C-alpha positions as CSV (number, residue, x, y, z in Angstrom):
1,M,111.0,101.9,82.8
2,I,114.0,103.7,84.4
3,K,116.9,101.8,86.2
4,M,118.4,103.3,89.5
5,L,121.6,102.9,91.2
6,L,121.1,103.9,94.8
7,I,124.1,104.8,96.8
8,S,123.2,104.6,100.5
9,S,123.9,103.1,103.8
10,V,120.5,101.2,103.6
11,C,120.4,97.4,104.2
12,S,117.9,94.9,103.8
13,R,116.3,94.1,107.1
14,L,118.4,91.0,107.6
15,K,121.5,92.5,106.9
16,F,120.8,95.5,109.1
17,E,120.0,93.2,112.0
18,E,123.5,91.7,111.4
19,V,125.1,95.3,111.4
20,Q,123.5,96.0,114.7
21,A,124.6,92.7,116.4
22,L,128.2,94.0,115.6
23,H,127.8,97.0,118.1
24,N,127.7,97.3,121.9
25,K,124.7,99.5,121.3
26,K,122.4,99.4,118.6
27,P,123.1,102.1,116.3
28,V,120.3,104.6,115.5
29,C,120.1,105.1,111.7
30,P,117.2,107.5,110.5
31,S,118.5,107.0,107.0
32,Q,118.0,103.3,107.4
33,Q,114.3,103.9,107.8
34,Y,114.0,106.8,105.2
35,F,115.4,104.7,102.5
36,H,114.2,101.3,103.2
37,N,110.6,102.6,103.4
38,M,111.2,104.3,100.0
39,L,112.6,101.0,98.6
40,S,109.6,99.1,99.9
41,G,107.1,101.7,98.2
42,V,108.8,101.5,94.7
43,D,106.7,100.2,91.8
44,L,108.9,97.6,90.2
45,Q,107.0,98.0,86.8
46,R,108.3,101.8,86.6
47,C,111.7,101.7,88.3
48,E,114.1,98.8,88.8
49,I,116.6,99.5,91.7
50,D,120.0,98.2,92.5
51,V,121.6,99.4,96.0
52,C,125.3,100.0,96.3
53,A,125.1,99.8,100.3
54,I,127.8,101.2,102.6
55,R,126.9,99.4,105.9
56,P,126.5,101.9,108.7
57,I,129.4,100.7,110.9
58,I,130.3,102.7,114.0
59,R,134.0,102.0,114.4
60,T,134.2,103.3,118.0
61,D,131.3,101.1,119.3
62,M,132.1,97.7,117.7
63,K,132.0,94.7,120.0
64,Q,135.1,93.4,118.2
65,K,137.8,95.6,116.7
66,R,138.0,94.8,113.1
67,K,139.8,96.4,110.2
68,W,137.9,94.8,107.4
69,I,134.3,94.2,106.5
70,T,133.9,91.7,103.5
71,S,131.6,92.4,100.7
72,G,128.4,90.7,100.2
73,M,125.0,90.6,98.3
74,D,121.4,90.0,99.0
75,E,117.9,90.8,97.6
76,E,114.8,91.9,99.2
77,E,111.3,92.6,97.6
78,G,112.9,92.4,94.2
79,K,115.7,95.1,95.2
80,K,119.3,93.9,94.8
81,F,121.8,95.0,97.5
82,N,125.4,94.9,96.8
83,Y,127.5,95.4,100.0
84,I,130.8,97.5,99.5
85,P,133.6,95.8,101.3
86,M,134.7,98.3,104.0
87,L,138.2,99.3,105.4
88,I,137.5,100.4,109.0
89,F,140.2,102.9,109.5
90,P,139.7,106.7,109.9
91,F,140.4,108.8,106.5
92,I,142.0,106.0,104.7
93,G,138.9,104.2,104.9
94,D,136.9,107.2,103.2
95,I,139.5,107.0,100.5
96,W,138.8,103.4,100.0
97,L,135.2,104.0,99.8
98,W,135.5,106.5,97.1
99,I,137.6,104.1,95.0
100,A,135.0,101.2,95.6
101,I,132.0,103.3,94.9
102,A,133.6,104.6,91.7
103,F,134.5,100.9,90.6
104,E,130.8,99.6,91.4
105,A,129.3,102.7,89.6
106,I,131.3,102.1,86.3
107,K,130.6,98.4,86.5
108,W,127.0,99.0,87.0
109,V,126.6,101.6,84.1
110,L,128.6,99.0,81.7
111,N,126.6,96.2,82.8
112,N,123.2,98.0,82.0
113,K,124.3,99.8,78.8
114,G,121.4,100.7,76.6
115,Q,118.9,101.2,79.5
116,N,117.4,104.2,81.0
117,L,119.8,105.0,83.9
118,I,119.9,107.2,86.8
119,I,122.1,107.5,89.9
120,V,120.7,108.5,93.2
121,C,123.4,109.4,95.9
122,D,123.1,109.6,99.8
123,T,125.1,112.5,100.3
124,L,126.0,111.7,103.9
125,I,127.9,108.5,102.6
126,P,131.8,109.1,102.6
127,G,132.7,108.6,99.0
128,S,129.3,109.1,97.4
129,S,130.5,111.9,95.2
130,A,132.7,109.0,93.4
131,A,129.3,107.9,91.8
132,K,128.6,111.5,90.9
133,F,132.0,111.8,89.2
134,V,131.5,108.4,87.2
135,G,127.8,109.4,86.3
136,H,128.8,112.8,84.7
137,L,131.7,111.0,83.1
138,L,129.6,108.4,81.3
139,G,126.7,110.8,80.8
140,I,124.4,109.5,83.4
141,K,122.1,112.0,85.3
142,V,122.8,111.9,89.0
143,V,120.5,113.1,91.9
144,A,121.7,113.9,95.6
145,A,119.4,112.5,98.3
146,I,120.0,114.9,101.3
147,T,118.7,113.7,104.7
148,D,121.0,116.0,106.8
149,L,123.7,118.6,106.0
150,T,127.4,118.3,107.3
151,E,127.1,121.6,109.0
152,S,124.2,120.3,111.0
153,I,126.0,117.2,112.0
154,Y,128.9,119.5,112.9
155,E,126.6,121.5,115.5
156,I,125.3,118.4,116.8
157,L,128.4,116.3,117.3
158,T,131.4,118.7,117.8
159,P,130.7,119.7,121.5
160,N,132.1,116.5,122.4
161,W,135.1,116.5,120.0
162,G,138.7,117.7,120.4
163,N,140.1,120.7,118.5
164,L,141.9,118.7,115.9
165,K,138.9,116.6,115.0
166,R,136.7,119.7,114.7
167,K,139.3,121.4,112.3
168,L,139.4,118.3,110.1
169,Y,135.7,118.1,110.0
170,R,135.3,121.7,109.0
171,V,137.7,121.0,106.1
172,K,135.3,118.0,105.1
173,Q,132.4,120.4,105.7
174,K,133.7,123.0,103.3
175,M,134.6,120.1,100.5
176,D,131.1,118.6,100.8
177,A,129.3,122.2,100.5
178,K,131.2,122.7,97.3
179,S,130.6,119.1,95.9
180,I,126.8,119.1,96.9
181,Q,126.0,122.1,94.4
182,N,127.0,119.9,91.2
183,Y,124.3,117.4,91.0
184,D,121.5,117.3,88.5
185,G,118.6,117.3,90.8
186,Y,117.9,117.3,94.6
187,I,115.8,115.1,97.0
188,Y,115.8,116.8,100.4
189,I,113.9,116.6,103.7
190,S,113.4,120.5,104.3
191,D,112.6,123.2,101.7
192,A,115.1,125.4,103.7
193,M,117.9,123.2,102.4
194,D,117.3,124.5,99.0
195,K,118.7,127.9,99.4
196,I,122.2,126.2,100.8
197,V,122.7,123.3,98.5
198,N,121.0,124.6,95.1
199,P,122.1,127.8,94.3
200,K,122.0,127.2,90.7
201,H,118.1,126.3,91.1
202,K,118.3,122.9,89.6
203,P,115.1,120.7,89.8
204,S,114.3,119.7,93.4
205,I,111.8,118.1,95.6
206,C,111.1,118.0,99.4
207,I,110.2,114.4,100.7
208,E,110.5,115.3,104.5
209,A,109.2,111.8,105.8
210,I,108.5,108.1,104.6
211,V,106.7,105.8,106.8
212,D,105.9,102.1,106.2
213,D,102.4,101.8,106.7
214,S,102.6,98.1,106.6
215,E,104.7,98.1,109.7
216,W,102.3,100.2,111.9
217,A,99.4,97.9,111.0
218,H,101.0,95.4,113.5
219,F,101.0,97.8,116.4
220,K,97.6,98.9,117.9
221,N,97.1,101.9,120.3
222,E,95.0,100.7,123.1
223,Y,94.7,103.2,126.2
224,R,95.2,101.3,129.4
225,D,92.9,101.6,132.4
226,S,95.8,102.5,134.7
227,E,95.7,105.8,136.4
228,I,99.5,106.2,135.7
229,R,99.9,108.5,132.5
230,K,103.0,107.5,130.6
231,V,105.2,110.2,128.9
232,V,107.7,108.9,126.4
233,Y,110.8,110.4,124.8
234,A,112.7,108.3,122.2
235,G,115.8,109.7,120.6
236,K,119.3,110.9,121.0
237,L,120.3,111.9,124.5
238,S,121.9,115.3,124.0
239,A,121.4,118.8,124.8
240,Q,120.7,119.7,121.1
241,F,117.8,117.2,121.0
242,G,116.2,118.6,124.2
243,I,117.2,116.0,126.7
244,E,118.7,118.6,129.1
245,K,115.4,120.7,128.9
246,L,113.3,117.5,129.4
247,I,115.0,116.8,132.7
248,E,114.4,120.1,134.0
249,V,110.6,120.0,132.8
250,I,110.3,116.8,134.6
251,R,111.8,118.3,137.9
252,L,108.9,121.1,137.8
253,I,106.1,118.8,137.2
254,Q,104.8,117.7,140.7
255,R,102.1,115.1,139.9
256,C,102.8,111.5,141.1
257,N,100.6,109.6,138.7
258,V,102.9,109.9,135.6
259,S,106.0,108.1,134.3
260,F,108.7,109.6,132.1
261,D,110.0,106.7,129.9
262,I,113.2,107.5,128.0
263,Y,114.7,105.5,125.2
264,G,117.8,106.3,123.6
265,S,121.6,106.7,124.0
266,G,124.0,109.8,123.9
267,P,126.5,112.0,126.0
268,Y,123.6,112.7,128.6
269,E,123.2,109.0,129.5
270,S,124.9,109.5,132.9
271,I,122.8,112.5,133.6
272,I,119.6,110.5,132.7
273,L,120.7,107.5,135.1
274,Q,121.3,110.1,138.0
275,A,118.2,111.7,137.6
276,A,116.2,108.3,137.6
277,D,118.0,107.6,140.9
278,R,116.7,110.8,142.2
279,D,113.1,110.7,140.7
280,K,111.5,107.2,140.5
281,R,108.9,108.6,138.0
282,I,111.8,108.5,135.4
283,R,112.6,105.1,133.9
284,Y,115.6,104.7,131.4
285,Y,115.5,101.7,129.0
286,G,118.5,102.6,127.0
287,S,119.2,101.7,123.5
288,V,116.6,99.1,122.2
289,S,115.4,97.6,119.1
290,H,113.0,99.7,116.7
291,D,110.2,97.4,117.5
292,E,110.6,98.0,121.2
293,V,110.5,101.7,120.6
294,I,107.4,101.5,118.7
295,R,105.6,99.3,121.0
296,A,106.4,101.9,123.7
297,E,105.2,104.9,121.8
298,V,102.0,103.3,121.0
299,N,101.2,102.3,124.4
300,S,101.9,105.8,125.9
301,D,99.8,108.9,126.7
302,L,102.2,111.5,125.3
303,L,105.5,111.7,123.1
304,I,107.7,114.4,123.6
305,N,110.1,116.4,121.2
306,L,111.8,119.3,122.9
307,R,114.6,120.3,120.4
308,P,115.5,123.8,121.1
309,T,114.9,125.9,118.2
310,K,118.0,128.2,118.9
311,Y,120.1,125.5,117.1
312,K,120.7,126.4,113.3
313,F,120.0,122.5,112.3
314,T,116.6,122.8,113.3
315,K,115.8,125.3,110.7
316,T,117.1,122.9,108.0
317,T,116.1,119.5,109.1
318,F,112.8,117.6,109.6
319,P,112.9,115.4,112.7
320,S,112.2,111.9,111.4
321,K,110.9,111.1,115.0
322,I,108.0,113.5,114.3
323,A,106.8,111.2,111.6
324,E,107.3,108.1,113.7
325,Y,105.5,109.7,116.8
326,M,102.5,110.6,114.6
327,A,102.2,107.1,113.1
328,S,101.8,105.7,116.5
329,G,98.4,107.2,117.1
330,T,99.7,108.8,120.3
331,P,99.4,112.5,121.1
332,V,102.7,114.6,120.4
333,L,104.2,117.7,122.0
334,T,106.9,119.4,120.1
335,T,108.8,122.6,120.0
336,K,108.0,124.8,116.9
337,I,110.7,123.5,114.7
338,S,111.1,125.5,111.3
339,G,111.9,122.3,109.3
340,I,108.4,121.0,110.0
341,P,106.1,121.9,107.1
342,D,103.0,123.8,107.7
343,D,100.5,121.1,107.1
344,Y,101.6,119.1,110.2
345,W,101.0,121.7,112.8
346,K,97.2,121.1,113.2
347,Y,98.0,117.6,114.3
348,L,100.5,118.4,117.1
349,F,100.6,119.9,120.4
350,V,103.0,122.8,120.2
351,A,105.3,124.3,122.8
352,D,105.6,127.9,121.5
353,D,107.3,129.1,124.5
354,E,110.4,127.0,125.4
355,K,110.8,128.0,129.0
356,P,110.8,124.6,131.2
357,E,108.2,125.9,133.5
358,N,105.7,126.7,130.5
359,I,106.3,123.3,129.0
360,A,105.8,121.6,132.4
361,R,102.5,123.6,132.5
362,Q,101.5,122.4,129.1
363,I,102.4,118.9,129.8
364,E,100.2,119.0,132.8
365,E,97.3,120.6,130.8
366,I,97.5,117.7,128.3
367,L,97.6,115.0,130.8
368,D,94.5,116.6,132.5
369,M,92.5,116.2,129.5
370,T,90.4,113.3,128.9
371,R,92.0,110.4,126.9
372,G,89.0,110.7,124.4
373,M,89.7,114.3,123.8
374,I,93.4,113.9,122.9
375,Q,92.8,110.6,121.1
376,E,91.1,112.3,118.5
377,K,93.7,114.6,117.6
378,A,96.2,111.7,117.6
379,Q,94.4,109.6,115.4
380,S,93.9,112.5,112.9
381,A,97.8,112.6,113.0
382,R,98.3,108.9,112.4
383,Q,95.6,109.0,109.6
384,F,97.4,111.9,108.0
385,I,100.9,110.5,108.3
386,L,100.0,107.0,107.1
387,Q,97.9,108.1,104.2
388,E,100.1,111.1,102.8
389,K,103.6,110.2,103.8
390,N,103.6,106.3,103.3
391,G,106.1,104.6,101.3
392,K,104.1,104.0,98.1
393,T,103.0,107.7,97.9
394,Q,106.4,109.2,98.7
395,A,108.4,106.6,96.4
396,E,106.0,107.4,93.6
397,K,107.0,111.2,93.8
398,I,110.7,110.4,93.8
399,V,110.4,108.0,90.8
400,N,108.4,110.9,88.9
401,F,111.0,113.2,89.8
402,C,113.7,110.8,88.5
403,Y,111.8,110.5,85.3
404,K,111.8,114.4,84.9
405,I,115.5,114.5,85.6
406,R,116.1,112.0,82.8
407,A,114.1,114.0,80.5
408,S,115.7,117.3,81.4
409,K,118.4,119.0,79.4
410,I,120.4,120.3,82.3
């Protein structure tokens, strides 16, 4: 058996609900779903896991301004979560996290001396490199878990930032790019990441999606008898995620027996509200709970993902929303994003031509199909994602990979 220390923002379900309650808008944390689904699938007979958790606090959206978040511990399904105390302050808070993570990693290694140890770091966590430093110092193999690249985040977020913040993030990006090349192995969500983060060709594995098949058993896809066809978008409201294009596409669709239900938050929220005032087919629900989003996806006729492929980040990332959409058993229309593996495409409707008029025409054609016709494709997608990408299957691959890294002579 191996024992793993996971450095991540993942929390137990209960703790994550507490974190959400601290914010004005429920934070969207794809990494919470990814790592939590992994943890749920781990065979504890082969791998014991302790989590050093950095709670996903968004400083600028807290209901009450706080400078300090206390430490804490809890346990879920046999996995122990140790929540690092947090200093909620720009830059200084990141330095504090580095020190705190280093301390926790040293303590964990000393407390588990003599066992088969390995450390896995979510590289998006500020200060996660501290665990890498400690691991290498004490002779422990350290694996990077990369769910996104800082250069991708830069492309997504910086259009709304000032010049100083952009420059500071550029410095961070360069530091991260150098640091990320010094791990003993890599887990990432797109094969395209390998060329960027792994120039030394160290062992790697692509785990693009992890879904909780038990979660989806509670939701059943039952088409309604209503003549109104429901099209749903759930995700970030930004141009980079295709929301600007979606509004243009909706404008070009003339049929009345359709609703366009939009879930999420972001810089385009006011534009969505204005569009909803002009066009009553558009219904904006804002940022709601994960269960509410799933319920909407399950009880709809078409799910939309229109990320423009012109952005660099689409080449190196797998949209977690695609796996969620497929698990719903509802048909999915998406642009041809490079980060989506080839074995997914036969289960998806693909917008090869990203011109709004062509996407509008394609949506019309899909909605003109009988529900039986498109349901067959959607159910095949659901079966594929729940059987091939579930927590148990993907966690087993990750644990096997960690065994391989421990046995290697890197």
